[in-house]
N, C-alpha and C positions, 0 to 999 in steps of 0.2 A: 493138659500137661503144662503148657506155657503160662496158664493163667496165674499160678502161684509164683512163677519166676518173675513176672512183671507186676504182680500185685493186683491183678484184675479180679473183680467179683463175678465175672461171667465171661463166656467166650465171645469176643466182639465180632468175629467174622464167620459165624455159623452159616451154613448154606440154607437151612430151612427158613421160610418166611417167619419173621417175628415182629409183630407190630410195635413192641416196646423199643425196637431199634429203628423205627421209621424215621427217615430223613426227608424233610420237605424241600426238595429242589424246586426250581421254578416250574419245571415240567410236572413234577408230582403234585405241587400245589394246584396247578391249573387243572390237572386231571381230577383231583379231589373235588374241585369246584364244580366240574362237569358232572361228576357222580352225585354230588349233593343236590345239584340243580335237578338232575333227572329223578332223583329220589323224591324231591319235593313235588314233582308232577304227579307221582302216584300211578303212572300208567306207561304202557309202551315198552320199548326196548332201548337200553343204553349199551353202546358198543365201545369197548376199550381195547385197542390193539397196541402191540409193542414187541420188540425183539425178545428172544429167549433170555431170561434173566434180567429184564429191564425193571422189574419190580411191580408187575401188575397184581400178583397175588398178595404181596405185602401191602400194597395200596388198598386192596379190597378188605383185607383183614383189619387194617387200621380204620376203615370205614365201619366195619362191623363193631369194633370196639366203641365207636362213638354213637352207635344207634341206641335208641331207647328200647330195651328188650321187652318192656311191658306193652309197647305199642307196635313193634315190628317183629315179625318172625322171619328170619333170614337164614337160608341154607345155601351151601355151595357144593356143587358136584363137579367132578372132573370127567370130561368126555374123552375116552380113548377109542375112537373109531366105533362108537356105538351106533347101531342102525336104528331106523325109525321104529322097529318093533320093540326095542328094549329101552328107548329113552323115557317112555312113560313109566315103565317099571322102575327105572332108576330114580325118577322124580318122586314117585309114590313112596319108594323105600326111604328116600331122604326125609320125607315128611312123616315117616313112621307109619305108613299105611300098608295094608296087605297088598302084595304084588304077585306072589307066587300062585300059579294055577288059577288065574282069573283072566277073563277075556278083556279085550281092549275096551269094550263098552262099560264093563264093570269098573275098570281102572279109571275111566273118565268120570263116571258117576261118583266114585269114591273121592276123587280129587275135587270135583265141584262141591260136593257136600262138605269136605274139609275146608275149602276156601270160604264157603258161605258161613260156616261156623266161626271162623276167624273174624270175618266181617261183622257178625253179630256181637262178637266180644270186643269190637272196636279195635281190632288188630289188622295191620296190613301184612301181606306176604310178599317176600322178595326171594326170587330164585336167581342164583348166580351160577352160570355155566362157564367153567374154565376150559382152556384148550379148545375153543369153539372152532378153530380151523380144521379140526378132525371131523366135524359134522358134515354129513351129506345134505343135499338140498331137501331130501325127503324128511330127514330128521329135524332140520330147521323148520320145516313146514309143520311138523307135529308140535313143536314149541310155539309156533305162531298161533296154532289153533287153541292152545291153552289160554292165550290172551283174550279169547272170545268170552271167557267166563267173566260176567259183569253183573252189577246191579243197575238200577235205574240211575244211580248217582256216580258210581265209580267202577273201575276195573278191580277184579279180585286178585289179580296176580301181576306183578311187575318183574321183568327179566333183564338181567345184566349179562352180556356176552363178552367174555374175555378171550382174546386170541392173538396169534402171531400176525405179522403184517399181511400174509397171504389171505387172511380171512376177509379183508376188504375186497379182494378180487372175487371171492365167493359171493359177497353181497351184491356185486355188480352184474351177476348173471341175470338174464332176462326173466328166469322163473323165480327170482327173488324179489320181484317188484312189490308184492303184497307185504312182505316182511320189511322192506326198505321204507314203506309208507308208515310203518309203526315205530321206526327208530326216531326217537325224539332228541337224542344227543349222541355224538360220536367223538372220540379223541384218540390220537396216536401218541403214546408215551415214548419219547426219544431217550437217548443216552444222556448221561451227565457231561457237562463240559469240563475243562481242565480245572477251573477253580472249584466247581462243585465236587469234583472227584476228591480233591484235597479235603474240602469241608465234610464230605461224606465219611471219609476215613477217620477224621478227627472226631466227628460226631459219634461214630460207633465205638471208638476207643474211649471217649469220655463217658458214654453210657455204661461201659463196662468197668469204669473206675480208674481210667488212665490218669496218671499224674506226671505226664511228660517223660515217662520211661516205658518204652524206648523213645529216643529222639529220631525224627525222620527228616532227612535233608530235602530241600526244595527239588534238587535234581532227582531224588528218589520218587517224589510225588509225580514229577513230570513223566518219568519213565513208566510208572504204574498206569498213568492215564494213557500213554501212548500204546502200551501193550494191551490194555483191557478195552480201549475205545470208550471208556466211561460207562460200561455195562456193570451194574451193581454186583451181579452174581460172579462175574469174572474178577472184579475187584476183591470180593470176599475170598475167592479161591487163592488168589495171588498173595493177599495180605496174611491169610491164615498160614500158608506155607512159609512166608517170610518170618512170621513170629515163631513158628516152630523151629526154623533154622537158627534164629537168634537165640532161642532158649538153649538149643543143643550146643551152640558155639559161644554162649554167654555174651551175647552182643547187647549193648544198650544204646547203640547208635547205628542207624541204617543209612547208607549212601547209595549212590547209583550202582556202585560195584556189587553191593549185596543184593540189590533187586535183580541185577543182571544174572547173578549166580542162580537165583531162584528161577528166573525165566529159562536159563539154560537147562535146569533140571526138568522143567516142564517139557521143553523141546526134546530132550533126550528120551524122556519117557514116551512121548508121542512117537518119536522115530523108532524106538525099540518095539513098541506095540505094532506100529505099521509094518515093521520088518517081519515080525512074526506072522502077522496077518497075510502079508504078501507071499511069504514063503509057503504058508499053508495052502493058500488058494492056488498057487502056481506049482505046487509040489516040487519046490527047488531041491537040488541035490545038496549033500553035506558040504561039498566043495564050495558051492556058491554061498552057503551060509558063512563059511569060514572067511571067504573073501569079503563079504559084506561086513563082518564083524571087525575087520581091520580098520574100517573107516571110523570106528568109535574113538573118541578122544580119550586116551588112556589116563591123562592127567585128571580130567573131569570125573572119570569113573573112580579113580583113586580117592578124589575129594569126597565123592558121595559115600564111598565105603567108610571113610573116616567119620563122616557125620552119622552114618548108621551105627557105627561102633559107639560113638558118644551117646547116641540115643539109648542104646541098650544099657550102657553104664549108668546113664541118668535115671532110667527106670529102676534098675537094680538098687541104686542109692536110695531112691524114694521108698522102695520096698523094705530095705534094711531099716530106714528111719521109722517106718510104720510098725515093723516087727519089734524094734527096740522100744518104741513108745508103748506098744501093747504089753510087752513083758514088764516094763516098769509099772504100768497101771495095774496089772494082775498082782504084782508083788505088793503094792500098796493096799489093794483090796484084801489080800490074804492077811496082811499084817493088821489091818483094821479089824478083821473078823476075829483074829486071835486076841 
């Protein structure tokens, strides 16, 4: 919606990981170096941890983009509390192998055969497991067992484990000793600092075709960093909402006041959702709901309603322009045919 208003050729702050918007901060460059080092070893496990939204998946997809596809087969799976019985099926499915209605023994045989075929073709196989903090020790043990597939010269499978900080605690458990011995590199991806936060925002804007419209004040950058803590996904959420507000209110300049307004919107939405959740769980009475609602800042509510109205008018205007353009185009086509 705001892309055309600011002349962007893409949405600069989308939430889904996109390697074309990859920003190499100090931490991300170092993490990439660790990943490439681990990849060069061709064996064992590489562990990458970081907070939610720190950029682990984007980092991995950027690595995928740089891999030589004719030499490396890389697949990525996301573990959502998958138990040890299903992890092998998930891996087999990711490699395009039969997994339904087969025993564990057959699954292992099929996986080994596939890995050996890849090796004979001169290809290496890389398995990336995202959200590894959800894996049980039994499931991690199944993944470790897959690393036993080897030839006389090399391992047939290398595994990257991506997870949130608590995954490191999982690895420290006594029953994880065998897996720890196979970890050849580990790195924790931290948040961006204040300067990197500004550079990150400008990088994504420039990648989307930014020509210094809108202008963002230094105070605005500082507040964005303070509110998001330098976590890329939080930065994306805040900046996306900021640009949407700017489009609706026809702003070409953002200062601290504008960022605060967006933050207030976030806080109000969270408070409103929490209020509804609390009242549902506690079966509060209608009277208590009315009392709680009095705490809402009416001026801010009115401001949000005005912006919503502008949003509707903006969309209607775009629709009218499209309809008008389509009518003119149809008229010219009919005239040309006649």
